[in-house]
LOPATOR-754761 format. One record per residue (C-alpha): residue number from 1; x, y negated, z. Coordinates in nm, 2 decimals, m for minus. Layout:
! LOPATOR-754761
<site><num>NUM</num><xx>X</xx><yy>Y</yy><zz>Z</zz></site>
...
This chain:
! LOPATOR-754761
<site><num>1</num><xx>22.78</xx><yy>m5.64</yy><zz>23.85</zz></site>
<site><num>2</num><xx>22.78</xx><yy>m6.01</yy><zz>23.68</zz></site>
<site><num>3</num><xx>22.64</xx><yy>m5.87</yy><zz>23.34</zz></site>
<site><num>4</num><xx>22.35</xx><yy>m5.69</yy><zz>23.57</zz></site>
<site><num>5</num><xx>22.30</xx><yy>m6.05</yy><zz>23.74</zz></site>
<site><num>6</num><xx>22.31</xx><yy>m6.27</yy><zz>23.42</zz></site>
<site><num>7</num><xx>22.08</xx><yy>m6.04</yy><zz>23.25</zz></site>
<site><num>8</num><xx>21.77</xx><yy>m5.95</yy><zz>23.55</zz></site>
<site><num>9</num><xx>21.81</xx><yy>m6.39</yy><zz>23.57</zz></site>
<site><num>10</num><xx>21.73</xx><yy>m6.35</yy><zz>23.24</zz></site>
<site><num>11</num><xx>21.50</xx><yy>m6.21</yy><zz>23.28</zz></site>
<site><num>12</num><xx>21.34</xx><yy>m6.41</yy><zz>23.57</zz></site>
<site><num>13</num><xx>21.39</xx><yy>m6.72</yy><zz>23.48</zz></site>
<site><num>14</num><xx>21.37</xx><yy>m6.70</yy><zz>23.07</zz></site>
<site><num>15</num><xx>21.11</xx><yy>m6.44</yy><zz>22.99</zz></site>
<site><num>16</num><xx>20.89</xx><yy>m6.58</yy><zz>23.27</zz></site>
<site><num>17</num><xx>20.91</xx><yy>m6.95</yy><zz>23.09</zz></site>
<site><num>18</num><xx>20.88</xx><yy>m6.82</yy><zz>22.80</zz></site>
<site><num>19</num><xx>20.58</xx><yy>m6.56</yy><zz>22.90</zz></site>
<site><num>20</num><xx>20.42</xx><yy>m6.86</yy><zz>23.10</zz></site>
<site><num>21</num><xx>20.43</xx><yy>m7.05</yy><zz>22.78</zz></site>
<site><num>22</num><xx>20.26</xx><yy>m6.86</yy><zz>22.53</zz></site>
<site><num>23</num><xx>19.97</xx><yy>m6.65</yy><zz>22.81</zz></site>
<site><num>24</num><xx>19.74</xx><yy>m6.95</yy><zz>22.76</zz></site>
<site><num>25</num><xx>19.76</xx><yy>m6.91</yy><zz>22.37</zz></site>
<site><num>26</num><xx>19.71</xx><yy>m6.55</yy><zz>22.40</zz></site>
<site><num>27</num><xx>19.41</xx><yy>m6.56</yy><zz>22.63</zz></site>
<site><num>28</num><xx>19.26</xx><yy>m6.91</yy><zz>22.43</zz></site>
<site><num>29</num><xx>19.30</xx><yy>m6.76</yy><zz>22.07</zz></site>
<site><num>30</num><xx>19.19</xx><yy>m6.38</yy><zz>22.21</zz></site>
<site><num>31</num><xx>18.87</xx><yy>m6.55</yy><zz>22.38</zz></site>
<site><num>32</num><xx>18.82</xx><yy>m6.80</yy><zz>22.03</zz></site>
<site><num>33</num><xx>18.90</xx><yy>m6.43</yy><zz>21.80</zz></site>
<site><num>34</num><xx>18.54</xx><yy>m6.35</yy><zz>22.01</zz></site>
<site><num>35</num><xx>18.32</xx><yy>m6.62</yy><zz>21.96</zz></site>
<site><num>36</num><xx>18.39</xx><yy>m6.59</yy><zz>21.64</zz></site>
<site><num>37</num><xx>18.29</xx><yy>m6.29</yy><zz>21.64</zz></site>
<site><num>38</num><xx>17.97</xx><yy>m6.36</yy><zz>21.78</zz></site>
<site><num>39</num><xx>17.95</xx><yy>m6.63</yy><zz>21.53</zz></site>
<site><num>40</num><xx>17.98</xx><yy>m6.39</yy><zz>21.21</zz></site>
<site><num>41</num><xx>17.75</xx><yy>m6.12</yy><zz>21.38</zz></site>
<site><num>42</num><xx>17.47</xx><yy>m6.32</yy><zz>21.46</zz></site>
<site><num>43</num><xx>17.49</xx><yy>m6.52</yy><zz>21.12</zz></site>
<site><num>44</num><xx>17.47</xx><yy>m6.14</yy><zz>20.99</zz></site>
<site><num>45</num><xx>17.12</xx><yy>m6.05</yy><zz>21.20</zz></site>
<site><num>46</num><xx>16.98</xx><yy>m6.39</yy><zz>21.12</zz></site>
<site><num>47</num><xx>17.06</xx><yy>m6.35</yy><zz>20.75</zz></site>
<site><num>48</num><xx>16.98</xx><yy>m6.00</yy><zz>20.63</zz></site>
<site><num>49</num><xx>16.74</xx><yy>m5.99</yy><zz>20.92</zz></site>
<site><num>50</num><xx>16.81</xx><yy>m5.63</yy><zz>21.01</zz></site>
<site><num>51</num><xx>16.52</xx><yy>m5.63</yy><zz>21.25</zz></site>
<site><num>52</num><xx>16.27</xx><yy>m5.70</yy><zz>21.02</zz></site>
<site><num>53</num><xx>16.44</xx><yy>m5.45</yy><zz>20.74</zz></site>
<site><num>54</num><xx>16.40</xx><yy>m5.20</yy><zz>20.91</zz></site>
<site><num>55</num><xx>16.06</xx><yy>m5.21</yy><zz>21.02</zz></site>
<site><num>56</num><xx>15.88</xx><yy>m5.33</yy><zz>20.76</zz></site>
<site><num>57</num><xx>16.11</xx><yy>m5.15</yy><zz>20.47</zz></site>
<site><num>58</num><xx>16.05</xx><yy>m4.76</yy><zz>20.52</zz></site>
<site><num>59</num><xx>16.34</xx><yy>m4.55</yy><zz>20.35</zz></site>
<site><num>60</num><xx>16.19</xx><yy>m4.15</yy><zz>20.18</zz></site>
<site><num>61</num><xx>16.46</xx><yy>m3.96</yy><zz>20.07</zz></site>
<site><num>62</num><xx>16.52</xx><yy>m3.94</yy><zz>19.72</zz></site>
<site><num>63</num><xx>16.41</xx><yy>m3.61</yy><zz>19.45</zz></site>
<site><num>64</num><xx>16.68</xx><yy>m3.33</yy><zz>19.35</zz></site>
<site><num>65</num><xx>16.74</xx><yy>m3.24</yy><zz>19.03</zz></site>
<site><num>66</num><xx>16.67</xx><yy>m2.83</yy><zz>18.98</zz></site>
<site><num>67</num><xx>17.07</xx><yy>m2.86</yy><zz>19.03</zz></site>
<site><num>68</num><xx>17.13</xx><yy>m3.01</yy><zz>19.30</zz></site>
<site><num>69</num><xx>17.18</xx><yy>m3.35</yy><zz>19.23</zz></site>
<site><num>70</num><xx>16.99</xx><yy>m3.66</yy><zz>19.33</zz></site>
<site><num>71</num><xx>16.70</xx><yy>m3.76</yy><zz>19.05</zz></site>
<site><num>72</num><xx>16.71</xx><yy>m4.15</yy><zz>19.05</zz></site>
<site><num>73</num><xx>16.42</xx><yy>m4.38</yy><zz>18.93</zz></site>
<site><num>74</num><xx>16.44</xx><yy>m4.64</yy><zz>18.74</zz></site>
<site><num>75</num><xx>16.38</xx><yy>m4.98</yy><zz>18.89</zz></site>
<site><num>76</num><xx>16.38</xx><yy>m4.85</yy><zz>19.25</zz></site>
<site><num>77</num><xx>16.62</xx><yy>m4.95</yy><zz>19.52</zz></site>
<site><num>78</num><xx>16.84</xx><yy>m4.64</yy><zz>19.65</zz></site>
<site><num>79</num><xx>17.11</xx><yy>m4.61</yy><zz>19.85</zz></site>
<site><num>80</num><xx>17.36</xx><yy>m4.37</yy><zz>19.69</zz></site>
<site><num>81</num><xx>17.56</xx><yy>m4.31</yy><zz>20.01</zz></site>
<site><num>82</num><xx>17.24</xx><yy>m4.13</yy><zz>20.21</zz></site>
<site><num>83</num><xx>17.02</xx><yy>m4.04</yy><zz>19.90</zz></site>
<site><num>84</num><xx>16.73</xx><yy>m4.32</yy><zz>20.07</zz></site>
<site><num>85</num><xx>16.50</xx><yy>m4.50</yy><zz>19.81</zz></site>
<site><num>86</num><xx>16.33</xx><yy>m4.80</yy><zz>19.98</zz></site>
<site><num>87</num><xx>16.06</xx><yy>m5.04</yy><zz>19.81</zz></site>
<site><num>88</num><xx>16.14</xx><yy>m5.29</yy><zz>19.59</zz></site>
<site><num>89</num><xx>16.30</xx><yy>m5.59</yy><zz>19.70</zz></site>
<site><num>90</num><xx>16.50</xx><yy>m5.40</yy><zz>19.96</zz></site>
<site><num>91</num><xx>16.86</xx><yy>m5.55</yy><zz>19.93</zz></site>
<site><num>92</num><xx>17.07</xx><yy>m5.32</yy><zz>20.22</zz></site>
<site><num>93</num><xx>17.04</xx><yy>m5.00</yy><zz>20.35</zz></site>
<site><num>94</num><xx>16.87</xx><yy>m4.95</yy><zz>20.72</zz></site>
<site><num>95</num><xx>17.10</xx><yy>m4.62</yy><zz>20.76</zz></site>
<site><num>96</num><xx>17.44</xx><yy>m4.78</yy><zz>20.67</zz></site>
<site><num>97</num><xx>17.39</xx><yy>m5.09</yy><zz>20.56</zz></site>
<site><num>98</num><xx>17.53</xx><yy>m5.08</yy><zz>20.19</zz></site>
<site><num>99</num><xx>17.44</xx><yy>m5.30</yy><zz>19.90</zz></site>
<site><num>100</num><xx>17.12</xx><yy>m5.08</yy><zz>19.81</zz></site>
<site><num>101</num><xx>17.15</xx><yy>m4.98</yy><zz>19.33</zz></site>
<site><num>102</num><xx>16.88</xx><yy>m4.96</yy><zz>19.14</zz></site>
<site><num>103</num><xx>16.88</xx><yy>m4.79</yy><zz>18.79</zz></site>
<site><num>104</num><xx>16.71</xx><yy>m5.02</yy><zz>18.49</zz></site>
<site><num>105</num><xx>16.47</xx><yy>m4.99</yy><zz>18.46</zz></site>
<site><num>106</num><xx>16.47</xx><yy>m5.06</yy><zz>18.06</zz></site>
<site><num>107</num><xx>16.81</xx><yy>m4.90</yy><zz>17.97</zz></site>
<site><num>108</num><xx>16.89</xx><yy>m4.67</yy><zz>18.28</zz></site>
<site><num>109</num><xx>17.22</xx><yy>m4.88</yy><zz>18.37</zz></site>
<site><num>110</num><xx>17.30</xx><yy>m4.90</yy><zz>18.73</zz></site>
<site><num>111</num><xx>17.28</xx><yy>m5.19</yy><zz>18.89</zz></site>
<site><num>112</num><xx>17.29</xx><yy>m5.40</yy><zz>19.27</zz></site>
<site><num>113</num><xx>16.96</xx><yy>m5.38</yy><zz>19.35</zz></site>
<site><num>114</num><xx>17.04</xx><yy>m5.77</yy><zz>19.43</zz></site>
<site><num>115</num><xx>17.09</xx><yy>m5.89</yy><zz>19.10</zz></site>
<site><num>116</num><xx>16.89</xx><yy>m6.01</yy><zz>18.87</zz></site>
<site><num>117</num><xx>16.88</xx><yy>m5.95</yy><zz>18.59</zz></site>
<site><num>118</num><xx>17.07</xx><yy>m5.60</yy><zz>18.44</zz></site>
<site><num>119</num><xx>17.43</xx><yy>m5.63</yy><zz>18.22</zz></site>
<site><num>120</num><xx>17.35</xx><yy>m5.41</yy><zz>17.96</zz></site>
<site><num>121</num><xx>17.01</xx><yy>m5.50</yy><zz>17.79</zz></site>
<site><num>122</num><xx>16.92</xx><yy>m5.82</yy><zz>17.99</zz></site>
<site><num>123</num><xx>16.62</xx><yy>m5.71</yy><zz>18.16</zz></site>
<site><num>124</num><xx>16.53</xx><yy>m5.99</yy><zz>18.45</zz></site>
<site><num>125</num><xx>16.46</xx><yy>m5.75</yy><zz>18.76</zz></site>
<site><num>126</num><xx>16.15</xx><yy>m5.91</yy><zz>18.90</zz></site>
<site><num>127</num><xx>15.99</xx><yy>m5.82</yy><zz>18.62</zz></site>
<site><num>128</num><xx>16.08</xx><yy>m5.46</yy><zz>18.55</zz></site>
<site><num>129</num><xx>15.97</xx><yy>m5.44</yy><zz>18.96</zz></site>
<site><num>130</num><xx>15.66</xx><yy>m5.58</yy><zz>18.94</zz></site>
<site><num>131</num><xx>15.57</xx><yy>m5.40</yy><zz>18.61</zz></site>
<site><num>132</num><xx>15.60</xx><yy>m5.04</yy><zz>18.80</zz></site>
């Protein structure tokens, strides 16, 4: 009987004090995480400009080869996930927000659309886009 009384006493005083001590810290931690999430979301939208990019950069479907594979034209940014092509200067897919890829206009190597030059032949991506 005393064992039950001691266990109930520990739960009511020991854990109650511990809970009262840790509850404000847990609340502050959750509020801090929420504020951090808001700040990161704001910075993501302000840097990428999701609204502006989706309004000014229309995505067109990529043509398919006769065997069903996606036929990617050289020097054009495209999303490998959605099979959409974007105009020069696009960095992110407006559908899935993935980084866009491009085939080098000179050698055909697959590079990121944000890369300044091709890793294989050194062709500058801005010069290749301007020549199209």
